[in-house]
N, C-alpha and C positions, 0 to 999 in steps of 0.2 A: 479862148486866150489865142488875138496872135503874136506872137514876135514877129517884128523880123528887123535882122542881125547889122544892118548895116554896107553887107554883100550879098544884095539882092533873093538872102534864101529868107523865105516863107517856114518860121515854124510854129505849129501849133498841141495845143494838148486842151484835149476835152475829155472830161473824167465820166470812168468806164463801171456802173453801182456792180457789178457782176465780177471786183475784185474788191479786192480785202485794199486797207490804205497801204497797210504795208505794202503790198504790190505794185498798188501804183504811186505810192509816195519810188517806187523804186526805177516802174518805166520814167519817170521827171528825174529825176536825176540822170540817168541815162540817156536820156535823151538831152536836156542841160550840157553831158560831155562828149555829147553828140558835134556839138558847138565850141569847147575847147582842143575836144581830137584831134577838131577839121575828120570826122567820118563824116560819110550820108545821112543825111535826114533821115529816119525812123532808121538806123540799121542795128534795131532789136529785129527788125526785117529777111537780111539781108545775109544769103548763107556769111560770106567771109564774116561774121560779131557773130553768129548763129549758141557756137560750142561759150564765146564769152560770156554773152548774155544771157542763157542758163547755167555758168557758173555765179554770175554776181544776180541775180536771185536763188540760188541758194544759198549764199554766202551770208554771216550770221549782219542782222538787220543793223543797218546805219544809224538807225534813226533810231532815236530815245522811245523807251515803250513805258505808256503809261497808261 
């Protein structure tokens, strides 16, 4: 999926079949927050955000468990 946010930034999501649905959902949410918080795209790979992303993954799930 390709998304343009109006400021000449292009973001995308490609599902990773090697991840759980929870981890994939968290990565999608983190990526959406990249736009909201004006972080660099794919900030989870940026050294300045590595610790924050690791904590985000370790936190209790924000998604409904079915």
